[in-house]
N, C-alpha and C positions, 0 to 999 in steps of 0.2 A: 495643265493646271488640275488641281484637286476638285473634285466634285463631290462634297460631303453631303451624307444624309444623316439627320439628329434622329434617332429612335428613343421615345421615352417610355418607359414603363412604370404602369400605375397598378397601385394595389385596389383601386375600385373606381367606378365611374364618379369623375367629378368635373362637372361641366365649366364651372367658374375658372377652375384650373387650367383646363384646354386653352382659355382666352388669356389668362396671365403669362403662361408659358409660349403661345404663339405670338404675344405683344413683345415679351422679353428677348427672344431669339430673333425677331423679325429682320429679315434682309441679311442674316449672317450665315445661313446655310441653304443648299440648293433646295431641300425639302425636309419637312418635319413629318414624322409620323408618330401619333399616339397609340400605343397597344394597350387596350383597355379590356378586361376582363366584363363579361355580361353587358357589353354596350348595346344599347338600342338607340339608334339616331341616324342622321344622314350627313354628317360631317365627311367630307370625302377622304380626309388623311387621318382619320380615326378608324383603326382596325380592332374589330371586336375578337377577342380570344375565349375560349374555353378552358380556363386553367385556374389551378389554385395558387393565390398569390406567392405561396413558398416553393412553388417551381415555375419562377418567372422565366427561367431559362426556356420554359417551353412556349413562352410567348412568340419567341424568333421562330422557331420552326413552324408553328402555326401561321405565320405572319409572312412565310418565306417568299411566296409568289408574288404579294404585293411590293416587299421590299426590292426584289430583284427585278422588277419591270423596268427600272431606269438602270443608265450605265453610270452608277456611282463608282468613285475611285475609294472611297471609304466610307465606314458606319461608326458613328458615334453612338454609343449607348448608354443612356444614363437614368437612374431612377428619378420618380417625379419630383422629389426633394433636392434634386442636385442642381447648383447655380454654377455656370460657367462664366468666367470674368468677361466683362463687355468688351474687351479688346480681342476675344477670340472669335475666329471665323472659319469659312472653308479655306481662305489662303493662307493663313498662318498656323492652324492647330496642329499640323503635322510636325512642324519646326518647334513649336512651342513645348510639345510634349516629347521632344528627342526622338522621333522616329522618321523611318526613311519608308519606301514603298515595299519593304520585305518585313516591317515589323510591327506588332501590336501592343497596345497599352492597356495597363490595369491598373486601377487607382489605388490600389492596396498592395501589400506583398503576400505571395502565395505560400503558404506553410502546409506542413505535414501533419496528421491528425493528433501525434503527440505533443504538439506545441498548442492546443488550443486550451482557451481559458475555460472557467466552470460554466461560464455563460454560453459559450459556443458549443458545449458538449451537448446541451439540450437540443440543438436541432442538429447536430453532428452525429450523434449515436444512433437514433432512429433512421438516419438516411443510410448509414453504413449497414444497419442491421436489414434494412430493405433490399439493398445490392445483395447480402449475403444469402437471402432467402431466394433470390433469382425467381422472382414471381411469374406464375404462369399468366401466358398471354403478352408477355415482354421479355423474350429471351435475348437479350441484347448482348451478353457476356462475348457471343461468337463474332461480334462486330468490333469489339474493342482490342487494343493492343492486349497482349499476354502480360502475365504479372511481371515477369522480368523485363520484357521491353517497356513497360509503364514505367518501373523503377529507373530505367536507363532514360526515358524520357524527362521525367522529373528531375533525375540526378544533372541533365544537361542544363536546366535552368536554376542549379544551385540548390535543390531541395532533397535532403535526405528522408527516405521514408522508411520508417521502422518496420520489422517483420511483425504482424499481429496474427495470432493462432486462432483457429476455430474455438478453443476451449475459452478465449477472451469474448467471442460472440456469445457463447452461451452464458457467460457471465453477466453480458449485457442483456440477454433476454431474460434473466432472472431478475436484474436489479433496476434496469432502466427503461425496458420497452413494455413492460406487463402493465403499467400505470397502478394505481391504487396506493393504498398506504406505504407500501414496500419502496416503491419509485419516490414518493414524496419524500421520505425519510432520507434515503440516500442523497438526494438533491440538498436537503437541509444539512447533512453533514458535509457536503463539498462546500455550502455557504459559511458555514462555521469554520471552515480551513481545516476540519479534521482529516479531509481527504483532498489530495493534489493530483490534478489530473496527469501530471509527468509522472508521478510516484504511481499513480494507478495503471497508466499503460506500460510502466516499465515492469510492473509485477507481471504482466502478462505477456512480455516480449524477451526474446533471447536471440543468440545468433542462430542460423538456420544449421548450421553445422553440429551444433550442441543440442539440437531439440528436432526430431524428426516429424513433430506435429505438422497438420497442414495449415500453410498460412492462406490469409484470406486476401484478396486484392487491396493493392495500396491506395490510399486515398489522400489528395490534397485539398485545400480549401482557401478562401480568402473573403474578407468582407468588404469587398470592392463596391463603389456604387456608380463605377465608369468605367467602359471598355471602348477603345478604339481597335477596329479590326479592319484591314485591307480587303477590297473586293475580292481578290485572287484566293484568299483563303476562308472568306466569310462564309461559304456553303460548307465547308469542312466544320467550320466552328459550330454552325446552328444545327449540322448533322448530329454532331455529338450531344449538343444542348438538349436537344429533342429526346435522344435516347435516355439520357438521366432523368429528365421530366416523367418519362413513362414508366418508372419503376419509383416514382415519388421520391428522388434524392433532393434534398435542400438545393437552393440555388447557388448558395454561397460554395458549395462543392461541385455542382453540374457546371456552373461557369467557369470556374478554375480549373477544372479537370478538362472541360472541352477547350480551353484557349491552349494548354500544355499541349493538348493531342492535336492540334490543327496548325500551329505557329512553328516556325523556324526561329524566330526572335522575338522575346516578349521585353518590353520596358515595364517595371514595377515602379512604385513610388519610391523606394529606395535609390533607384537610379536617376531620379530628378536632382537638379542642381542645388535645389535648396530645401531646409525643412519646411518653408512657410509655403511651397506650391500647391498643397493641398490642405485645407483647413477645415477641421472638424469642430461644428460649432455647437456639439451636444456631448461632450466629453464626459459630463456628470450624468447622463443618460437619464437626465429628468425635464429636459427643455428649458431650464432657469438661464443658461446662458444666452440661448436664441432670443428669449424674450427679454432679457436687459439689452440685447444689441438692438432689437427693433425699438424699443422704448428711447435708447441713446440717440438712434439716427432717426426718430421721429417717424417711424414707419417708411422710411424712403431706402429701398434697398440699393439704389444706386448711388446714395450718399455713402453707404456702407462699403460697397464695393470700390470706390473712388478712393477710400483710406486704405486699401489693401491690393493695390494696383499690381503687385508682384506675385500675388496668389493666383493661380489657374482656376481653382476649383472650390466651391464651397458646399458643405453639407451638414446636416439637414437644413434647408432654408425656409421650408414651409411657406411657398409664395403667396398662399391666401391670407397669411398673418400681417404682412405688410400692406399698412393701409393706403399708402400714397399710390398714385397711378404710376405705372411704370413708364 
């Protein structure tokens, strides 16, 4: 029988949200842990972590000993604004997400850096640059797969990573990393459509046989809000997650790469049976869709979920905005 631990990742301390989430998932999982930066309190299942919210992958590494105290079969890791359907619990979650004891789940697809949108480049490029610098005090590269091995791992999961050269990183250093007016103007050009990230990356990539410049380490990323990891690979997963956190790599990269490096099989959003299995409630990136849904359902999140019984996961729900008691 599955014994599933739910792990909720927070941006900051929110005592009201603890109660909302506890009530919503009551009786559905063997244990709930809240991983919260800078928490000072006495809740037994709230774990204080000392980490930046943009390196949430580091939360898991810091909470390792608490998470592994009990003999769970799987860990379900979600952001604080993720809502799982009311029907999902320890007994059926593995089946509903098309998993077995050997596979992990990620709630988005994993993609290579050359497929990133303009918005994604704002967090991706500084992370890649941090890795390229190989910061003193966190020499993790000797513990990671070598470049060729990393590419082979990503290819196994259907992800083709481009060759990116050190000249490209110097370009990023000049245009994206240094801050100030030059960086601001560069992003404005992207926003106006005068630059396209695929065009930008292709301008600095070519086949290795044709160019003898040194390549940088390959990177993949994902905008996932949820992960399911079996216990047998969980320690490897958080081992890599902690590494990427140490060199200030954004969690969208850190989680995706850690999952690829630690798993034999990964089920992604594209592998689910229906397009409506995961529902984004903020496609406009302005909160208007969510506010309309809250109003339409009179502040009752369960009323909304009942209308979407075939959907497995909703995000972002912002539990504290729903006024009716759960």
